[in-house]
C-alpha positions in Angstrom: -9.5 -2.7 -13.7 -6.5 -2.6 -16.1 -3.7 -5.1 -15.7 -0.1 -4.1 -15.7 0.4 -6.2 -18.8 -2.1 -4.0 -20.7 -0.2 -0.9 -19.8 3.0 -2.5 -21.1 1.2 -3.5 -24.3 0.0 0.1 -24.9 1.0 1.4 -28.2 0.6 4.4 -30.4 -2.4 3.0 -32.2 -4.3 2.4 -29.0 -3.5 5.9 -27.7 -4.5 7.4 -31.1 -7.8 5.5 -31.0 -8.5 6.8 -27.5 -7.9 10.3 -28.7 -10.2 9.8 -31.7 -12.9 8.5 -29.3 -12.3 11.5 -27.1 -12.8 13.9 -30.0 -16.0 12.1 -31.1 -17.4 12.2 -27.6 -16.6 15.9 -27.4 -18.3 16.5 -30.7 -21.4 14.6 -29.5 -21.3 16.5 -26.2 -21.1 13.2 -24.3 -19.9 14.8 -21.0 -20.3 11.5 -19.1 -17.3 10.2 -21.1 -15.1 13.1 -19.9 -16.5 13.1 -16.4 -15.4 9.5 -15.7 -11.8 10.5 -16.4 -12.2 13.8 -14.6 -13.5 12.1 -11.4 -10.7 9.6 -11.6 -8.2 12.4 -12.0 -9.6 14.4 -9.1 -9.3 11.2 -6.9 -5.8 10.7 -8.3 -6.6 7.2 -9.3 -3.4 5.1 -9.4 -4.8 3.2 -12.5 -5.4 6.4 -14.4 -2.0 7.8 -13.3 -0.2 4.7 -14.7 -2.2 4.8 -17.9 -1.6 8.5 -18.5 2.1 8.1 -17.8 2.4 5.3 -20.3 0.2 7.1 -22.9 2.5 10.2 -22.6 5.6 8.0 -23.0 4.1 6.3 -26.1 3.1 9.7 -27.7 6.5 11.2 -27.0 8.3 8.3 -28.4 6.2 8.3 -31.6 6.8 12.0 -32.1 10.5 11.5 -31.7 10.5 8.5 -34.1 8.6 10.5 -36.7 11.0 13.4 -36.5 14.2 11.4 -36.1 15.2 13.2 -32.9 15.1 12.5 -29.2 15.2 14.6 -26.1 18.8 13.5 -25.6 20.0 14.5 -29.1 18.0 17.8 -28.9 19.6 18.6 -25.6 23.1 17.8 -27.0 22.6 20.2 -29.9 20.8 22.9 -27.9 17.5 22.4 -29.8 14.0 22.0 -28.5 11.5 19.4 -29.6 8.1 20.6 -30.7 5.7 17.9 -29.9 2.3 17.6 -31.7 -0.7 19.1 -30.0 -2.0 15.6 -29.1 1.3 14.7 -27.5 1.4 17.9 -25.5 -2.1 17.4 -24.2 -1.3 13.8 -23.0 2.0 14.9 -21.4 0.4 17.9 -19.7 -2.5 15.9 -18.5 -0.1 13.3 -17.0 2.2 15.9 -15.4 -0.7 17.7 -13.8 -2.2 14.4 -12.6 1.2 13.3 -11.2 1.5 16.6 -9.2 -2.0 16.1 -7.9 -3.4 19.2 -9.7 -5.4 17.9 -12.7 -6.6 20.7 -15.0 -10.2 20.8 -16.0 -9.2 22.1 -19.4 -7.9 18.6 -20.1 -11.0 16.8 -19.0 -11.5 15.1 -22.4 -7.9 13.8 -22.3 -8.6 12.3 -18.9 -11.6 10.7 -20.5 -9.4 9.2 -23.1 -7.1 7.9 -20.4 -10.1 6.4 -18.6 -11.1 4.7 -21.8 -7.6 3.2 -22.1 -7.9 2.0 -18.5 -11.2 0.4 -19.2 -13.1 2.7 -16.9 -15.3 4.0 -19.8 -17.3 1.8 -22.1 -17.5 3.5 -25.4 -17.6 1.9 -28.9 -14.4 1.9 -30.8 -14.0 4.3 -33.7 
């Protein structure tokens, strides 16, 4: 089980690594990786929910830092922020999980979240 301090220490590099592991598992057709996250998502695991929320925050912040914009400044000037595909997937996975309606299309992202939460044992990339 992941400790709160590990969630607070989550950074972009850890989330990016989880995404790379997720992609590699998908390429290798390692469905057990994805199913651990999917099962936790369907059960609305509080641990997975916290991890996915933090991962989405980290990804949004990194996108905003790289572009030199924020949701606040974009709203002020009537612009929209186009997040990277990775960020959009983590955000969507978290939002669906938070509503209690996880989407199976995001099964691999839930697997990445499960890896971040320590629910999946998979070698680092």
